ZADRENMAR-466671 format. One line per 5 residues: number of its first residue (from 1); their letters; for each residue y, z, x of N, C-alpha, C. Coordinates in nm, 2 decimals. Atoms other than C-alpha are relative to their C-alpha. Example, Ala and Ser with C-alpha at 12.3 -4.5 7.8 and 13.67 -1.06 7.14 Angstrom:
BEGIN
1	AS	-0.12,0.00,0.09,-0.45,0.78,1.23,0.12,0.00,0.09 | -0.11,0.00,-0.09,-0.11,0.71,1.37,0.11,0.08,-0.08;
% end
This chain:
BEGIN
1	XXXXX	0.08,-0.07,0.07,20.12,4.63,12.69,0.07,0.16,-0.06 | 0.00,-0.17,-0.04,20.26,4.97,12.77,0.13,0.00,-0.12 | -0.08,0.03,0.10,20.54,4.85,12.52,-0.05,0.00,-0.16 | 0.08,-0.03,0.10,20.28,4.78,12.24,-0.05,0.16,-0.01 | 0.05,-0.16,0.01,20.15,5.15,12.31,0.08,0.09,-0.05;
6	XXXXX	-0.06,-0.12,0.05,20.45,5.32,12.28,0.05,-0.03,-0.13 | 0.00,0.03,0.15,20.51,5.13,11.93,-0.06,0.06,-0.07 | 0.12,-0.06,0.08,20.19,5.24,11.80,0.04,0.15,-0.01 | -0.04,-0.10,0.01,20.28,5.57,11.92,0.09,0.05,-0.07 | -0.12,-0.04,0.08,20.60,5.60,11.74,-0.06,0.00,-0.15;
11	XXXXX	0.05,0.06,0.11,20.42,5.45,11.44,-0.10,0.09,-0.10 | 0.13,-0.10,0.05,20.11,5.69,11.43,0.04,0.10,-0.11 | -0.04,-0.08,0.09,20.27,5.98,11.27,0.03,-0.03,-0.15 | 0.02,0.07,0.16,20.31,5.78,10.94,-0.11,0.01,-0.05 | 0.12,-0.01,0.06,19.96,5.82,10.87,0.01,0.09,-0.15;
16	XXXXX	0.00,-0.11,0.10,20.09,6.13,10.65,0.03,-0.08,-0.13 | -0.04,0.06,0.10,20.23,5.89,10.42,-0.09,-0.10,-0.09 | 0.13,0.07,0.09,19.91,5.70,10.32,-0.02,0.00,-0.08 | 0.07,-0.02,0.13,19.80,5.86,10.03,0.09,-0.05,-0.11 | -0.09,0.09,0.09,20.13,5.70,9.86,0.01,-0.10,-0.03;
21	XXXXX	0.05,0.14,0.01,19.97,5.39,9.91,-0.07,0.00,-0.17 | 0.12,-0.01,0.10,19.72,5.49,9.63,0.10,-0.01,-0.13 | -0.09,0.01,0.17,20.02,5.51,9.35,0.02,-0.12,-0.03 | -0.02,0.15,0.07,20.12,5.15,9.34,-0.10,-0.04,-0.12 | 0.07,0.08,0.08,19.81,5.01,9.17,0.01,0.11,-0.14;
26	XXXXX	0.01,-0.08,0.11,19.83,5.32,8.92,0.12,-0.05,-0.10 | -0.09,0.07,0.10,20.14,5.12,8.76,-0.02,-0.13,-0.07 | 0.04,0.15,0.05,19.93,4.80,8.68,-0.03,0.02,-0.12 | 0.06,0.00,0.14,19.90,4.83,8.30,-0.07,-0.07,-0.04 | 0.07,0.11,0.01,19.69,4.54,8.28,-0.14,0.01,0.03;
31	XXXXX	0.17,-0.04,-0.06,19.40,4.72,8.41,-0.06,0.14,-0.04 | 0.03,-0.18,0.06,19.20,5.01,8.29,0.01,0.11,0.10 | -0.04,-0.09,-0.09,19.31,5.35,8.44,-0.13,-0.01,0.12 | 0.10,-0.03,-0.13,18.97,5.40,8.65,-0.01,-0.12,0.09 | -0.01,0.12,-0.09,19.01,5.02,8.80,0.11,0.04,0.08;
36	XXXXX	-0.13,0.00,-0.08,19.37,5.12,8.89,-0.03,0.10,0.10 | 0.02,-0.10,-0.09,19.23,5.44,9.04,-0.10,-0.05,0.13 | 0.08,0.07,-0.09,18.96,5.23,9.22,0.08,-0.04,0.11 | -0.11,0.09,-0.12,19.24,4.99,9.37,0.07,0.08,0.07 | -0.08,-0.13,-0.09,19.43,5.31,9.48,-0.07,0.06,0.10;
41	XXXXX	0.13,-0.06,-0.13,19.12,5.47,9.67,-0.01,-0.12,0.13 | 0.03,0.14,-0.10,19.07,5.09,9.83,0.11,0.03,0.10 | -0.14,0.01,-0.08,19.44,5.08,9.94,0.00,0.11,0.12 | 0.00,-0.08,-0.11,19.43,5.42,10.10,-0.10,-0.01,0.12 | 0.13,0.04,-0.09,19.10,5.37,10.25,0.03,-0.10,0.11;
46	XXXXX	-0.02,0.10,-0.09,19.20,5.05,10.40,0.11,0.01,0.09 | -0.12,-0.06,-0.10,19.54,5.19,10.54,-0.05,0.09,0.13 | 0.05,-0.14,-0.10,19.35,5.49,10.70,-0.09,-0.07,0.11 | 0.08,0.12,-0.12,19.13,5.19,10.88,0.07,-0.01,0.06 | -0.13,0.07,-0.10,19.43,5.05,11.02,0.06,0.10,0.10;
51	XXXXX	-0.06,-0.10,-0.07,19.58,5.39,11.14,-0.13,0.05,0.10 | 0.07,-0.05,-0.11,19.25,5.50,11.30,-0.04,-0.11,0.11 | -0.01,0.08,-0.12,19.22,5.18,11.50,0.11,0.01,0.09 | -0.11,-0.02,-0.10,19.58,5.24,11.60,-0.05,0.13,0.08 | 0.00,-0.13,-0.10,19.47,5.60,11.73,-0.11,-0.02,0.10;
56	XXXXX	0.10,0.04,-0.07,19.16,5.45,11.88,0.08,-0.07,0.13 | -0.09,0.04,-0.09,19.40,5.22,12.05,0.09,0.09,0.16 | -0.08,-0.09,-0.10,19.64,5.48,12.20,-0.13,0.08,0.09 | 0.11,-0.07,-0.11,19.31,5.70,12.32,-0.02,-0.10,0.11 | 0.06,0.09,-0.11,19.20,5.38,12.49,0.10,0.00,0.13;
61	XXXXX	-0.11,0.01,-0.09,19.54,5.36,12.67,0.03,0.10,0.08 | -0.02,-0.15,-0.06,19.49,5.72,12.77,0.18,0.05,-0.02 | -0.15,-0.06,0.06,19.83,5.80,12.58,-0.06,0.09,-0.07 | -0.01,-0.11,0.12,19.88,6.09,12.32,0.09,-0.07,-0.09 | -0.08,0.04,0.09,20.02,5.96,12.00,0.13,0.12,-0.05;
66	XXXXX	-0.11,-0.06,0.01,20.36,6.13,11.86,-0.08,0.09,-0.11 | 0.04,-0.07,0.11,20.24,6.41,11.62,0.12,0.09,-0.07 | -0.05,-0.09,0.04,20.43,6.60,11.37,-0.04,0.15,-0.02 | 0.09,-0.13,-0.01,20.14,6.84,11.32,-0.03,0.06,0.13 | 0.05,0.00,-0.08,19.98,7.00,11.57,-0.14,-0.06,0.04;
71	XXXXX	0.11,0.09,-0.04,19.71,6.80,11.77,-0.12,0.05,-0.10 | 0.12,-0.05,0.06,19.42,7.01,11.60,0.00,-0.03,-0.13 | -0.01,0.04,0.13,19.55,7.01,11.27,0.03,-0.14,-0.06 | 0.00,0.12,0.01,19.65,6.65,11.28,-0.13,-0.03,0.01 | 0.11,0.07,-0.01,19.34,6.53,11.40,-0.13,0.06,-0.14;
76	XXXXX	0.09,-0.04,0.08,19.11,6.74,11.14,0.05,-0.06,-0.16 | -0.05,0.04,0.11,19.35,6.67,10.84,-0.03,-0.18,0.01 | 0.04,0.13,0.01,19.33,6.27,10.94,-0.17,-0.03,-0.01 | 0.13,0.04,0.02,18.95,6.27,10.98,-0.05,0.06,-0.13 | 0.05,-0.08,0.14,18.91,6.51,10.66,0.05,-0.13,-0.10;
81	XXXXX	-0.07,0.10,0.11,19.14,6.22,10.47,-0.11,-0.10,0.00 | 0.06,0.10,-0.04,18.93,5.95,10.63,-0.15,0.01,-0.09 | 0.15,-0.03,0.07,18.59,6.11,10.50,0.00,0.03,-0.14 | 0.01,-0.01,0.13,18.68,6.19,10.17,0.02,-0.12,-0.07 | -0.03,0.14,0.07,18.83,5.86,10.06,-0.11,-0.09,0.05;
86	XXXXX	0.11,0.09,-0.04,18.57,5.69,10.26,-0.10,0.03,-0.08 | 0.10,-0.08,0.12,18.30,5.88,10.03,0.02,-0.05,-0.11 | -0.02,0.05,0.12,18.47,5.80,9.74,0.00,-0.12,-0.05 | -0.02,0.12,0.02,18.54,5.47,9.79,-0.13,-0.07,0.01 | 0.15,0.02,-0.01,18.17,5.40,9.92,-0.13,0.02,-0.15;
91	XXXXX	0.06,-0.06,0.13,18.02,5.58,9.61,0.03,-0.09,-0.10 | -0.04,0.10,0.12,18.23,5.37,9.37,-0.02,-0.11,0.03 | 0.06,0.15,-0.05,18.12,5.05,9.54,-0.12,0.01,-0.04 | 0.12,0.04,0.04,17.76,5.12,9.51,0.00,-0.01,-0.17 | 0.01,-0.02,0.14,17.82,5.25,9.16,0.02,-0.15,-0.09;
96	XXXXX	-0.04,0.13,0.06,18.00,4.90,9.07,-0.11,-0.11,0.02 | 0.11,0.09,-0.07,17.74,4.70,9.28,-0.12,0.00,-0.09 | 0.12,0.00,0.10,17.45,4.87,9.07,0.05,-0.05,-0.14 | -0.05,0.08,0.13,17.62,4.77,8.74,0.02,-0.14,-0.02 | -0.02,0.14,0.00,17.69,4.43,8.81,-0.12,-0.07,0.03;
101	XXXXX	0.12,0.03,-0.03,17.33,4.40,8.90,-0.09,0.03,-0.12 | 0.02,-0.08,0.10,17.26,4.50,8.56,-0.17,-0.11,-0.04 | 0.12,0.09,0.01,16.85,4.37,8.50,-0.02,0.00,-0.17 | -0.01,0.00,0.11,16.85,4.26,8.13,-0.16,0.07,-0.05 | 0.12,-0.05,-0.01,16.46,4.40,8.16,0.02,0.13,0.02;
106	XXXXX	-0.03,-0.20,-0.02,16.57,4.78,8.22,0.08,0.01,-0.10 | -0.05,-0.05,0.09,16.76,4.79,7.92,-0.07,-0.01,-0.12 | 0.11,0.01,0.11,16.50,4.88,7.64,0.08,0.07,-0.10 | -0.04,-0.07,0.11,16.71,5.12,7.43,0.14,0.00,0.01 | -0.14,-0.02,0.03,17.06,5.21,7.28,0.04,0.10,0.12;
111	XXXXX	-0.03,-0.11,-0.10,17.07,5.52,7.52,0.01,-0.08,0.14 | -0.04,0.07,-0.12,17.03,5.25,7.80,0.12,-0.04,-0.03 | -0.11,0.08,0.03,17.33,5.06,7.67,0.10,0.10,0.02 | -0.09,-0.09,-0.02,17.51,5.39,7.64,0.00,0.08,0.13 | 0.00,-0.04,-0.11,17.47,5.50,7.98,0.13,-0.09,0.07;
116	XXXXX	-0.07,0.11,-0.07,17.66,5.16,8.10,0.14,0.05,-0.01 | -0.12,-0.06,0.03,18.02,5.23,8.14,0.05,-0.13,-0.08 | -0.03,0.10,0.07,18.23,5.03,7.91,0.01,-0.18,0.04 | 0.00,0.16,-0.04,18.33,4.72,8.15,-0.14,-0.05,0.02 | 0.14,0.06,-0.02,17.94,4.73,8.25,-0.04,-0.08,-0.14;
121	XXXXX	0.07,0.04,0.16,17.83,4.68,7.87,0.11,-0.12,-0.01 | -0.06,0.19,0.03,18.11,4.37,7.85,-0.05,-0.09,0.10 | 0.10,0.10,-0.10,17.93,4.22,8.17,-0.11,0.00,-0.03 | 0.15,0.00,0.03,17.62,4.28,8.01,0.01,-0.12,-0.15 | -0.02,0.13,0.13,17.73,4.09,7.66,0.02,-0.15,0.07;
126	XXXXX	-0.01,0.16,-0.01,17.86,3.82,7.87,-0.12,-0.05,0.07 | 0.13,0.04,-0.06,17.55,3.79,8.05,-0.10,-0.04,-0.09 | 0.13,0.05,0.12,17.33,3.75,7.74,0.09,-0.12,-0.05 | -0.05,0.10,0.07,17.58,3.49,7.60,-0.01,-0.13,0.14 | 0.03,0.07,-0.10,17.55,3.33,7.96,-0.11,-0.08,-0.01;
131	XXXXX	0.15,0.00,0.00,17.19,3.31,7.95,-0.03,-0.07,-0.14 | 0.06,0.08,0.14,17.18,3.16,7.59,0.08,-0.16,0.00 | -0.06,0.17,0.01,17.39,2.84,7.75,0.13,0.02,-0.03 | -0.13,0.00,0.05,17.74,2.95,7.62,0.08,0.02,0.15 | -0.11,-0.04,-0.09,18.05,2.90,7.89,0.06,0.11,-0.03;
136	XXXXX	-0.07,-0.15,0.02,18.18,3.26,7.93,0.08,0.03,0.10 | -0.12,-0.04,-0.02,18.50,3.37,8.00,0.04,0.16,0.01 | -0.03,-0.17,0.07,18.51,3.77,8.05,0.17,0.05,0.03 | -0.13,-0.02,-0.02,18.85,3.87,8.01,0.05,0.13,0.01 | 0.00,-0.14,-0.04,18.86,4.25,7.98,0.14,0.04,0.02;
141	XXXXX	-0.17,-0.04,-0.03,19.15,4.46,8.08,0.06,0.08,-0.15 | -0.05,-0.07,0.10,19.36,4.67,7.88,0.12,-0.08,-0.14 | -0.09,0.08,0.07,19.61,4.39,7.77,-0.08,-0.13,-0.05 | 0.11,0.15,0.06,19.32,4.15,7.62,0.02,0.00,-0.10 | -0.07,0.01,0.13,19.48,4.19,7.27,-0.13,-0.01,-0.10;
146	XXXXX	0.13,-0.02,0.09,19.13,4.28,7.13,-0.10,-0.09,0.04 | 0.10,0.09,-0.07,18.95,4.01,7.33,-0.04,0.02,0.12 | 0.07,-0.03,-0.13,18.67,4.09,7.57,-0.04,-0.09,0.06 | 0.08,0.15,-0.04,18.52,3.75,7.63,0.01,-0.09,-0.07 | -0.01,0.13,0.11,18.58,3.41,7.53,-0.11,-0.08,0.03;
151	XXXXX	0.11,0.07,-0.02,18.28,3.20,7.50,0.00,-0.14,-0.07 | -0.02,0.15,0.06,18.25,2.81,7.42,-0.16,-0.04,-0.03 | 0.12,0.05,0.04,17.93,2.68,7.26,-0.04,-0.15,0.03 | 0.04,0.16,-0.07,17.76,2.32,7.33,0.10,-0.06,-0.08 | -0.05,0.05,0.05,17.96,2.22,7.06,0.16,-0.03,0.01;
156	XXXXX	-0.13,0.01,-0.06,18.28,2.26,7.21,0.12,0.12,-0.05 | -0.07,-0.13,0.07,18.39,2.56,6.97,0.04,0.14,0.07 | -0.03,-0.16,-0.08,18.56,2.86,7.11,0.02,0.13,-0.08 | 0.04,-0.12,0.03,18.46,3.18,7.04,0.06,0.15,0.06 | -0.02,-0.11,-0.09,18.60,3.52,7.10,-0.10,0.11,-0.03;
161	XXXXX	0.12,-0.08,-0.01,18.41,3.82,7.16,0.07,0.17,0.05 | -0.05,-0.17,-0.01,18.51,4.24,7.09,-0.13,0.07,0.03 | 0.08,-0.09,-0.07,18.27,4.46,7.26,0.04,0.18,-0.05 | -0.02,-0.13,0.02,18.24,4.85,7.12,-0.08,0.06,0.04 | 0.14,-0.10,-0.01,18.02,5.06,7.33,0.05,0.14,-0.01;
166	XXXXX	-0.02,-0.14,0.03,18.05,5.38,7.14,-0.09,0.02,-0.09 | 0.09,-0.06,0.09,17.84,5.60,6.91,0.09,-0.02,-0.15 | -0.04,0.01,0.12,17.91,5.58,6.54,0.01,-0.12,-0.10 | -0.01,0.10,0.08,18.02,5.33,6.28,0.17,-0.10,0.01 | -0.13,0.07,0.02,18.29,5.05,6.31,0.04,-0.05,-0.16;
171	XXXXX	-0.07,0.03,0.15,18.50,5.02,5.98,0.04,-0.15,0.00 | -0.04,0.10,0.05,18.68,4.78,5.79,0.13,-0.03,0.08 | -0.10,-0.01,-0.07,18.98,4.84,5.99,0.00,-0.07,0.13 | 0.03,0.04,-0.11,18.86,4.73,6.30,-0.05,-0.17,-0.03 | 0.04,0.16,0.03,18.73,4.41,6.14,0.13,-0.09,-0.05;
176	XXXXX	-0.14,0.05,0.04,19.07,4.35,5.98,0.07,-0.05,0.13 | -0.10,0.02,-0.13,19.24,4.37,6.34,-0.06,-0.12,0.10 | 0.06,0.11,-0.06,18.98,4.11,6.48,0.00,-0.10,-0.05 | -0.03,0.13,0.07,19.05,3.88,6.22,0.14,-0.06,0.04 | -0.16,0.03,-0.04,19.41,3.89,6.29,-0.01,-0.05,0.16;
181	XXXXX	-0.01,0.09,-0.14,19.34,3.82,6.65,-0.08,-0.12,-0.01 | 0.01,0.12,-0.06,19.13,3.55,6.61,0.08,-0.14,-0.09 | -0.08,0.04,0.06,19.38,3.39,6.38,0.08,-0.04,0.09 | -0.10,0.01,-0.11,19.61,3.43,6.65,-0.02,-0.11,0.13 | 0.05,0.07,-0.09,19.39,3.29,6.90,-0.06,-0.16,0.01;
186	XXXXX	0.02,0.12,0.08,19.33,2.99,6.68,-0.16,-0.03,0.08 | 0.12,0.02,-0.01,18.96,3.04,6.78,-0.08,-0.03,-0.14 | 0.08,0.03,0.11,18.66,2.90,6.58,-0.04,0.12,-0.09 | 0.03,-0.09,0.05,18.53,3.24,6.51,-0.02,0.14,0.11 | 0.00,-0.12,-0.11,18.47,3.60,6.66,-0.16,0.05,-0.04;
191	XXXXX	0.07,-0.06,0.03,18.20,3.82,6.71,0.03,0.14,0.06 | -0.02,-0.13,-0.01,18.17,4.18,6.73,-0.11,0.07,0.01 | 0.14,-0.05,-0.03,17.90,4.35,6.92,0.01,0.14,0.04 | -0.05,-0.13,0.00,17.88,4.73,6.91,-0.12,0.05,0.02 | 0.10,-0.07,-0.02,17.61,4.97,7.04,-0.01,0.10,-0.13;
196	XXXXX	0.03,-0.08,0.11,17.67,5.17,6.70,-0.05,-0.09,-0.09 | 0.04,0.07,0.10,17.64,5.07,6.35,0.14,-0.09,-0.07 | -0.08,0.04,0.10,17.87,4.90,6.06,0.00,0.07,-0.10 | 0.00,-0.05,0.12,18.00,5.07,5.77,-0.06,-0.11,-0.10 | 0.04,0.11,0.05,17.90,4.86,5.47,0.15,-0.06,-0.06;
201	XXXXX	-0.14,0.07,0.03,18.28,4.81,5.38,0.03,-0.09,0.11 | -0.06,0.09,-0.10,18.32,4.64,5.71,-0.11,-0.14,-0.02 | 0.13,0.10,0.03,17.97,4.41,5.65,0.08,-0.08,-0.13 | -0.05,0.08,0.11,18.13,4.34,5.29,0.12,-0.10,0.01 | -0.10,0.06,-0.03,18.44,4.25,5.43,0.02,-0.12,0.10;
206	XXXXX	0.02,0.15,-0.08,18.33,4.00,5.70,-0.09,-0.08,-0.08 | 0.05,0.11,0.07,18.11,3.84,5.46,0.08,-0.11,-0.06 | -0.06,0.12,0.05,18.20,3.49,5.42,0.11,-0.06,0.10 | -0.09,0.05,-0.11,18.45,3.50,5.74,-0.07,-0.05,0.10 | 0.08,0.06,-0.15,18.36,3.33,6.09,0.01,0.13,0.07;
211	XXXXX	0.00,-0.14,-0.10,18.29,3.67,6.22,-0.13,0.07,-0.01 | 0.12,-0.02,0.02,17.96,3.76,6.32,-0.05,0.17,0.08 | 0.01,-0.13,-0.01,17.86,4.13,6.33,-0.14,0.03,0.08 | 0.11,-0.01,-0.06,17.59,4.27,6.59,-0.01,0.14,0.03 | 0.00,-0.14,-0.02,17.49,4.63,6.58,-0.09,0.04,0.11;
216	XXXXX	0.11,-0.09,-0.10,17.30,4.86,6.85,-0.11,-0.07,-0.02 | 0.12,0.06,0.03,16.98,4.77,6.70,-0.05,-0.13,0.06 | 0.05,0.16,0.02,16.99,4.42,6.66,0.03,-0.06,0.14 | 0.00,0.05,-0.18,17.15,4.38,7.06,-0.11,0.05,0.08 | 0.13,-0.01,-0.06,16.87,4.55,7.16,-0.11,-0.08,0.02;
221	XXXXX	0.09,0.08,0.03,16.64,4.34,7.03,0.06,-0.12,0.07 | -0.07,0.10,-0.07,16.84,4.05,7.13,-0.02,-0.04,0.15 | 0.03,0.00,-0.14,16.83,4.14,7.50,-0.13,0.01,0.05 | 0.16,0.04,-0.07,16.46,4.18,7.50,-0.05,-0.12,-0.02 | 0.02,0.12,-0.01,16.42,3.85,7.37,0.02,-0.08,0.11;
226	XXXXX	-0.07,0.09,-0.14,16.67,3.70,7.63,-0.05,0.01,0.11 | 0.08,-0.03,-0.12,16.47,3.89,7.88,-0.12,-0.05,0.04 | 0.12,0.08,0.00,16.16,3.72,7.81,0.03,-0.13,-0.02 | -0.01,0.15,0.03,16.32,3.39,7.80,-0.05,-0.06,-0.12 | 0.01,0.04,0.13,16.25,3.37,7.43,0.11,0.01,-0.07;
231	XXXXX	-0.09,-0.02,0.08,16.57,3.39,7.28,0.02,-0.09,-0.10 | -0.06,0.10,0.11,16.53,3.19,6.95,0.09,0.02,-0.08 | -0.10,-0.03,0.10,16.76,3.41,6.76,0.14,0.00,0.10 | -0.13,0.02,-0.07,17.08,3.29,6.91,0.09,0.09,-0.05 | -0.12,-0.03,0.05,17.41,3.50,6.90,0.10,-0.07,-0.09;
% end
């Protein structure tokens, strides 16, 4: 036990390198930036918890750990790091938990949709498809190649879904890109769901193609119908 205590005492000063652990997730380009940042904060907090346990073990053994800084500065900095990172991680976790528990009945206006994060909006769209009996695979991420969600209907047809949570109008170029993705994926069709509107050019270009457009007002109405269990108008 003395040998273990000595080893832990030697390792303890390396807690100063803990913030560096948060850099690794930032280089995962297949994830949105905020998700990478969250993962970095998580890694820092988990590492801090490990070092906190090592610290308590040394104290329990009535020993003093090796310190590079003075004891008062070391303890203050260590506790401050844990408090700040812990608070950020806790608040972020609560925020994600709240977004994951989206109740359709609480979303009644476009402003309610705009209050969601882009990721939460994608999950909402996926939930609406799931409520309507589709098999749903939420892809998401920055390397989704224009595909946010993949759904399969009762006939076994595979459709791709792109979600656009922003104000303003979706124009023809976006539809052209989506059509190219549809062909590349070999899907039966595509949905484009936005909190905004579509330009007339976009509507004209999509006409006759296996692309279904849903603007903000239409989607709000569909959410209302789905929450009432009477979604007679399917996506």
